C-alpha positions as CSV (number, residue, x, y, z in Angstrom):
1,M,2.4,5.7,-7.7
2,A,-1.4,6.1,-8.1
3,E,-1.6,3.8,-11.1
4,N,0.6,1.2,-9.4
5,Q,-1.5,1.5,-6.2
6,K,-4.7,0.9,-8.2
7,D,-3.2,-2.2,-9.9
8,M,-2.1,-3.6,-6.6
9,I,-5.5,-3.0,-4.9
10,S,-7.2,-4.5,-7.9
11,Q,-5.1,-7.7,-7.7
12,V,-5.7,-8.3,-4.1
13,S,-9.4,-7.4,-4.3
14,V,-9.9,-9.9,-7.1
15,Y,-8.0,-12.5,-5.0
16,E,-10.1,-11.7,-2.0
17,L,-13.3,-12.2,-3.9
18,A,-12.3,-15.6,-5.4
19,P,-9.1,-17.0,-4.0
20,E,-9.9,-20.5,-5.4
21,N,-9.4,-19.1,-8.9
22,F,-5.7,-18.4,-8.3
23,A,-2.8,-20.7,-7.8
24,D,0.9,-20.8,-7.4
25,G,2.7,-21.3,-10.7
26,Q,-0.2,-20.1,-12.7
27,L,1.6,-17.1,-14.3
28,N,5.1,-18.6,-14.7
29,I,6.8,-15.7,-13.0
30,P,10.1,-15.9,-11.1
31,E,8.3,-16.2,-7.8
32,S,6.2,-19.1,-9.0
33,N,6.3,-22.3,-6.9
34,N,6.9,-20.4,-3.6
35,G,3.7,-21.6,-2.0
36,L,1.8,-18.3,-2.7
37,A,-0.7,-17.6,-5.5
38,D,1.1,-15.8,-8.3
39,I,-1.4,-12.9,-8.2
40,L,-0.4,-12.2,-4.6
41,D,3.3,-12.3,-5.6
42,E,2.6,-9.8,-8.3
43,A,0.6,-7.6,-5.9
44,S,3.5,-7.5,-3.4
45,W,6.0,-5.6,-5.6
46,L,4.6,-2.1,-4.8
47,I,4.6,-2.8,-1.0
48,K,8.2,-4.1,-1.2
49,Y,9.3,-1.1,-3.2
50,L,7.7,1.3,-0.7
51,D,9.2,-0.6,2.2
52,R,12.6,-0.1,0.7
53,T,12.0,3.7,0.7
54,R,11.4,3.7,4.5
55,G,13.3,6.6,6.0
56,P,15.4,6.7,9.1
57,L,12.5,7.8,11.2
58,G,10.2,5.1,10.0
59,G,8.0,6.9,7.5
60,I,7.7,5.9,3.8
61,A,9.2,8.3,1.2
62,G,6.8,10.3,-0.8
63,A,6.7,10.9,-4.5
64,R,9.5,10.0,-6.8
65,I,10.5,12.2,-9.6
66,H,11.0,10.5,-13.0
67,P,13.7,12.0,-15.2
68,D,11.6,12.2,-18.4
69,F,13.7,15.1,-19.6
70,E,16.7,12.9,-20.2
71,E,17.3,11.2,-23.5
72,I,17.0,7.5,-22.4
73,H,13.7,5.9,-23.3
74,D,11.6,3.8,-21.0
75,G,11.6,0.1,-21.6
76,I,15.3,-0.6,-21.1
77,P,16.4,-2.9,-18.3
78,S,17.0,-1.1,-15.0
79,W,20.7,-2.1,-14.9
80,E,21.1,-0.1,-18.2
81,D,19.1,2.9,-17.1
82,T,21.6,5.6,-16.3
83,R,19.1,8.3,-15.5
84,N,19.1,10.0,-12.1
85,W,16.1,9.3,-10.0
86,I,15.1,11.5,-7.1
87,I,12.8,10.5,-4.2
88,S,11.4,12.8,-1.6
89,G,11.7,12.3,2.2
90,E,9.3,10.6,4.5
91,D,5.7,11.5,3.9
92,Y,2.7,10.8,6.1
93,V,0.2,10.5,3.2
94,T,2.3,7.9,1.5
95,T,2.9,6.2,4.8
96,F,-0.8,6.0,5.5
97,T,-1.3,4.5,2.0
98,F,1.5,2.0,2.7
99,A,-0.2,1.0,5.9
100,G,-3.5,0.4,4.0
101,L,-1.7,-1.6,1.3
102,C,0.1,-3.8,3.9
103,A,-3.1,-4.4,5.9
104,Q,-5.1,-5.3,2.7
105,Y,-2.3,-7.6,1.6
106,A,-2.1,-9.2,5.0
107,F,-5.8,-9.9,4.9
108,C,-5.4,-11.8,1.6
109,L,-2.3,-13.6,2.9
110,N,-4.3,-14.7,5.9
111,K,-7.1,-15.9,3.6
112,A,-4.4,-17.8,1.6
113,G,-3.5,-19.7,4.8
114,N,-0.2,-17.9,5.3
115,G,-0.8,-16.4,8.7
116,D,2.9,-15.9,9.6
117,L,3.5,-13.8,6.6
118,A,0.2,-12.0,7.0
119,N,1.1,-11.1,10.6
120,N,4.5,-9.7,9.3
121,Y,2.7,-7.4,6.8
122,F,0.1,-6.4,9.4
123,S,3.0,-5.5,11.8
124,K,4.4,-3.3,9.0
125,A,1.0,-1.7,8.6
126,E,0.6,-0.9,12.3
127,D,4.1,0.6,12.4
128,A,3.5,2.7,9.4
129,F,0.1,3.9,10.6
130,E,1.6,4.8,14.0
131,W,4.4,6.8,12.3
132,A,2.0,8.6,10.0
133,N,-0.5,9.3,12.7
134,T,2.1,11.1,14.8
135,H,3.6,13.1,11.9
136,F,0.6,14.6,10.0
137,K,-0.4,18.2,10.5
138,T,-3.9,19.0,11.6
139,G,-5.9,20.4,8.8
140,D,-4.0,18.6,6.1
141,D,-6.0,16.7,3.5
142,L,-5.0,13.2,4.5
143,Y,-8.4,11.7,4.9
144,N,-8.4,9.5,1.8
145,S,-5.1,7.8,2.7
146,R,-6.0,7.5,6.4
147,L,-9.5,6.2,5.6
148,Y,-8.1,3.5,3.4
149,A,-5.5,2.6,6.1
150,T,-8.0,2.5,9.0
151,A,-10.6,0.5,7.0
152,W,-8.1,-2.3,6.3
153,L,-6.4,-2.2,9.7
154,Y,-9.8,-2.6,11.2
155,K,-10.9,-5.3,8.7
156,Y,-7.8,-7.4,9.4
157,S,-7.6,-6.9,13.2
158,G,-11.1,-5.9,14.5
159,I,-9.4,-3.3,16.7
160,N,-12.0,-0.7,17.5
161,T,-9.5,2.2,17.6
162,Y,-9.1,1.9,13.8
163,Q,-12.9,1.9,13.3
164,N,-13.2,4.9,15.5
165,I,-10.6,6.9,13.6
166,F,-12.3,5.8,10.4
167,K,-15.7,7.1,11.6
168,S,-14.3,10.4,12.7
169,D,-12.4,11.0,9.5
170,Y,-15.4,9.9,7.4
171,N,-17.6,12.4,9.2
172,L,-15.1,15.2,8.5
173,V,-14.8,14.3,4.8
174,S,-18.5,13.7,4.2
175,S,-19.4,17.1,5.7
176,K,-17.3,19.0,3.1
177,P,-18.8,20.4,-0.1
178,Y,-18.4,18.0,-3.0
179,A,-17.7,15.2,-0.5
180,A,-18.0,12.5,-3.1
181,E,-15.0,13.9,-4.9
182,N,-13.0,13.8,-1.7
183,R,-13.4,10.1,-1.1
């Protein structure tokens, strides 16, 4: 998921910097002409995928295991892929990451003038953050994902609770040896 996450973050970050450079219908993708810039449509697929992995308790499923050991090669259509795929249960690090992705995406949707959809994604971000925040274990190394989530939740909403959590986590991370590698 890390590479997909970087791609999604790059797409919405570029949009955030220069939304006027992106339009609906620009990429000629199936979602073109839906009233949303195509770059935002492309960025949404990871969030939609993760949202579909939401567990019964509300968390987002963790890592997936790709069946590379099977004899079917990548690049075939999904409906012809007969490999078994395995996905783990709900995971608070992935859920914090999902919260951050949703909040960042919501910020860009709001910038695009689609406030209703932005509020929908921000609501998903808040729900995911709440779930992850009540399921992590003290001492676990979750700070990168929670820092990302709280930064975007605060940027979108201005709610000081998120800023305070960010400050607290940042102080914990920055006090560790080799702190630059932990951020």
